[in-house]
C-alpha positions in Angstrom: 46.2 129.6 195.9 47.6 127.6 192.9 50.7 128.7 191.0 48.2 129.0 187.3 45.9 131.2 190.0 48.3 133.6 191.3 49.6 134.2 187.7 45.9 134.6 186.2 45.0 137.1 189.2 48.2 139.2 189.2 47.5 139.7 185.5 44.1 140.9 186.0 45.1 143.2 188.9 47.9 144.8 186.2 44.8 145.0 183.7 42.7 147.2 186.5 40.0 144.2 186.0 38.1 143.0 189.1 36.3 140.0 189.2 32.9 141.6 188.6 34.8 143.5 185.4 35.9 140.0 184.1 32.7 138.6 184.7 30.5 140.5 182.4 33.6 140.5 179.7 33.7 136.7 179.8 30.3 135.6 180.5 31.9 133.1 183.0 30.2 133.2 186.6 32.1 134.8 189.5 32.4 131.9 191.2 34.4 129.9 188.6 36.8 132.9 188.5 37.3 132.6 192.2 37.9 128.9 192.1 40.5 129.1 189.2 42.5 131.7 191.0 42.4 129.6 194.2 43.3 126.3 192.2 39.6 124.8 193.5 38.8 123.0 190.0 36.4 120.5 191.5 34.3 123.5 191.9 33.9 123.8 188.0 31.3 121.5 186.1 33.9 119.5 184.5 37.6 119.0 183.3 36.7 120.8 179.9 35.0 123.9 181.3 38.4 123.8 183.5 40.3 124.2 180.1 38.2 126.6 178.3 37.5 129.0 181.4 41.1 129.1 181.8 42.2 130.5 178.2 39.4 132.1 178.0 40.6 134.0 181.3 43.7 134.3 180.2 43.2 135.6 176.6 41.1 138.4 178.1 43.7 139.6 181.0 46.9 139.6 178.0 48.2 136.3 178.4 48.5 133.6 176.2 45.9 130.5 177.3 47.8 128.3 174.7 50.7 128.5 176.6 49.2 128.5 180.3 47.7 125.2 179.1 50.2 123.4 178.1 52.5 125.0 180.9 50.4 123.9 183.7 49.6 120.3 182.0 50.6 118.5 185.2 48.5 120.7 187.4 45.3 120.5 185.6 45.8 116.9 184.9 46.0 116.0 188.8 42.6 117.8 189.1 41.0 116.1 186.9 42.2 112.6 188.0 40.2 114.0 191.3 37.2 114.5 189.7 37.3 111.3 188.2 37.7 109.3 191.5 34.8 111.3 192.6 32.7 109.9 190.0 34.3 106.5 190.7 33.0 107.1 194.3 29.7 107.6 193.3 29.6 104.8 190.5 29.7 102.5 194.0 25.9 103.3 194.6 25.1 101.9 191.1 24.8 98.4 191.9 21.9 99.1 195.3 19.8 101.0 192.0 20.1 98.1 190.3 19.6 95.3 192.5 15.8 97.6 193.8 15.1 97.9 189.2 15.6 93.5 189.5 13.5 93.3 193.2 10.7 95.5 191.1 11.1 93.7 187.6 10.6 90.3 189.7 7.3 91.4 191.5 5.8 92.2 188.4 6.5 89.0 186.7 5.0 87.2 189.8 2.2 89.5 189.5 1.6 88.5 185.9 2.0 84.8 186.7 -0.7 85.5 189.2 -3.5 86.3 186.4 -2.0 83.9 183.9 -5.0 81.9 184.4 -7.5 84.6 184.2 -5.8 86.0 181.2 -5.7 82.2 179.4 -9.6 81.8 180.3 -10.6 85.3 178.8 -8.7 84.1 175.4 -10.9 81.0 175.2 -14.0 82.8 175.7 -12.9 85.2 172.4 -11.6 82.3 170.7 -15.0 80.3 171.1 -17.1 83.5 170.0 -15.0 84.3 166.9 -15.4 80.7 165.9 -19.7 81.1 166.4 -19.9 84.4 164.8 -17.9 82.6 161.4 -20.3 79.3 161.6 -23.6 81.7 161.6 -22.1 83.6 158.2 -21.0 80.8 156.6 -24.6 79.1 157.2 -26.1 82.5 156.4 -24.3 82.5 152.8 -25.1 78.9 152.2 -29.4 79.0 152.7 -29.2 82.6 149.7 -30.6 81.5 146.5 -29.9 80.4 143.8 -30.5 83.1 141.8 -28.7 85.6 143.5 -25.9 83.8 143.7 -25.9 83.9 139.5 -27.0 87.7 139.6 -23.9 88.3 142.0 -21.6 86.3 139.5 -22.5 87.9 136.8 -22.3 91.8 138.0 -19.0 90.3 139.2 -17.6 89.3 136.0 -18.3 92.4 134.5 -15.2 95.1 134.5 -14.5 98.4 133.1 -11.9 98.0 130.3 -9.6 101.1 129.7 -7.7 101.8 126.6 -4.3 101.2 126.3 -3.7 104.9 126.1 -4.9 105.8 129.4 -2.8 102.8 131.0 -0.1 104.3 129.1 -0.8 108.1 130.4 -0.8 106.4 133.8 2.1 104.4 133.6 4.0 107.6 132.4 2.7 110.2 135.2 3.9 107.3 137.7 7.1 107.0 136.1 7.8 110.9 136.0 7.2 111.2 139.6 9.0 108.6 140.7 12.0 110.2 138.1 11.2 113.9 140.2 11.4 112.2 143.4 14.5 110.6 143.4 16.1 113.7 141.4 14.9 116.2 144.1 17.0 114.4 146.6 20.6 115.6 146.9 23.6 113.0 147.3 25.2 113.8 150.8 29.2 113.8 151.2 30.8 112.6 153.9 30.6 116.0 155.9 27.2 117.1 154.2 24.6 118.0 156.5 20.5 118.7 155.6 19.3 121.3 157.0 15.6 121.4 155.9 15.6 121.7 151.7 19.3 123.0 151.7 22.7 121.7 152.7 25.4 122.5 155.1 29.2 121.4 154.0 31.4 121.3 156.7 34.8 123.0 155.8 37.3 123.5 159.1 40.0 120.8 160.6 39.9 118.7 164.0 41.1 122.0 166.6 39.7 124.7 164.5 36.4 126.9 164.9 33.5 124.8 163.4 33.2 126.2 160.3 30.6 125.0 157.5 30.1 126.6 153.9 26.5 127.1 152.7 25.3 125.4 149.4 22.9 128.4 148.4 22.9 132.1 149.0 22.1 133.2 152.9 18.6 133.8 151.9 17.5 130.4 151.9 19.1 129.7 155.2 17.5 130.8 158.9 19.5 130.8 161.9 17.5 130.1 165.4 18.8 130.6 169.3 17.0 129.2 172.1 18.7 129.3 175.8 19.4 126.6 178.2 19.8 129.4 180.8 21.0 133.2 180.5 23.6 133.2 178.0 25.3 135.8 175.8 25.0 136.2 171.7 26.2 137.4 169.5 26.1 137.5 165.6 28.9 138.7 163.5 28.4 139.6 160.0 31.6 140.1 157.5 33.5 141.1 160.9 30.6 143.6 161.9 28.8 142.4 165.3 24.7 143.1 164.4 23.4 141.1 167.3 24.8 141.6 170.7 22.3 140.5 173.4 21.3 137.7 176.1 18.9 135.6 176.6 17.0 133.0 178.8 15.9 129.6 179.6 13.6 128.7 176.9 13.9 131.4 175.5 13.9 131.7 171.4 15.4 134.5 169.3 15.5 134.5 165.4 18.0 136.1 163.1 18.0 136.6 159.1 21.3 137.6 157.8 21.8 141.1 155.8 21.8 140.2 151.9 24.9 140.3 150.5 26.8 139.0 153.5 29.9 136.3 152.9 30.6 135.4 155.9 28.5 134.8 159.8 30.3 134.2 163.0 28.1 132.9 166.0 29.5 133.0 169.4 28.0 132.2 173.1 29.1 133.2 176.0 29.7 129.3 177.0 28.9 126.4 174.7 26.4 124.6 176.9 24.2 128.3 177.6 22.1 127.9 174.0 21.2 125.6 171.4 21.6 126.7 167.5 19.2 125.7 165.1 19.6 126.6 160.9 16.5 126.2 159.4 14.9 123.8 162.4 17.9 121.3 162.7 19.8 121.6 165.6 23.8 122.4 164.8 26.4 121.1 167.2 30.1 122.4 167.4 32.9 119.6 166.0 35.8 121.5 167.5 37.4 119.9 170.5 38.4 123.4 172.0 36.9 126.4 170.6 33.1 124.8 171.2 31.4 128.6 171.8 32.2 129.6 168.2 30.9 128.6 164.9 31.2 130.3 161.6 28.7 130.0 158.3 30.1 131.2 154.5 28.8 132.1 151.6 28.8 129.6 149.0 31.7 130.5 145.9 29.7 131.7 142.8 32.0 131.0 139.6 31.6 133.9 137.3 34.0 131.9 135.1 30.9 130.5 133.0 29.4 133.6 132.6 32.5 135.7 131.3 33.0 133.1 129.1 30.0 133.0 127.6 30.1 136.8 127.0 33.9 136.5 125.8 32.2 133.1 122.7 29.6 135.4 122.1 30.4 137.3 118.3 28.2 139.9 116.8 27.9 139.1 113.6 26.7 142.4 111.5 24.5 140.8 108.7 23.7 144.1 106.2 20.7 144.5 105.1 19.7 143.7 101.8 19.3 146.3 99.2 15.3 147.6 98.7 14.0 146.2 95.6 14.1 148.1 92.6 11.5 150.8 92.4 9.1 151.5 89.6 10.4 154.8 88.7 13.9 152.8 88.1 12.4 150.3 85.7 12.6 150.7 82.2 10.8 148.1 81.1 12.4 145.4 78.2 14.2 146.9 75.3 12.6 147.0 71.8 13.6 148.4 68.1 12.3 151.9 67.6 9.5 151.8 64.4 11.4 154.1 62.5 14.9 154.0 62.6 15.3 150.3 63.8 17.4 151.2 66.9 16.8 150.2 70.1 14.3 152.1 72.5 12.5 151.9 75.3 8.8 152.2 75.5 
């Protein structure tokens, strides 16, 4: 038993966890947990899984996985060197396969050479038949009457003349279709990924969990999980788990995000257990260590423009025009009274 495995086992016993319990909590198979405690790293799927499983084991029993990986770097490096040596030994068997491949290729080439005269003879026969067909057609055309030839030429000259307006409309339609096709395609940046009709933007840095920002609401994106084997799948919306299930090989699970969600976190029991697709496009983790978790954040909605628009809008109180003078208030033109000569009103 290695020093690292002993330390992890003591921490597990202190927590009161059995290997079966730890298997259910970490979703790591029991045989791999036993291999970590005994220091048999050759039984692991690869050097990457050794580090990932040790970190997950340590974090689950209350230890700091990153510190353990740094502290026991020499032990882990030696195990990876041993695995590379075994891969080199297996690689020595490749020349024999290559020799067999070359032998088969030579045999196929010899077979082609053996049939080459037959192939040439068939090609010559086909060429003669084609030449005869062309000669018969040319003789038939030369024997046609002159009248039929003239009628064919006269009818071929007739063409439909379309107005210039129709041609301009067709050109405008074609240019409009081309402009629409060019404007519909979005310009993708260095970190952008096209998923269906929408775009994802990679915002995480190396060493962090893979994080994508959506360029549209969550309602425009569909998340789909396809199992490569038995694996646990967890989906968290704004920190609340909404999917806590397991899927088997070739099983497909589709998830639609709840409206109003700002962040979706997707975790697998182990990275190779399932594939994640968004709008039918396969999404692979970009991180180096945290490959079992991917995060998707909603697009930032800017409310400043709406606020500025509301502030800049000024309601003008325009007074209504006075109603026209009614007929009752109208006095008519001033005139002179007939008796005393003063002004009066009719």
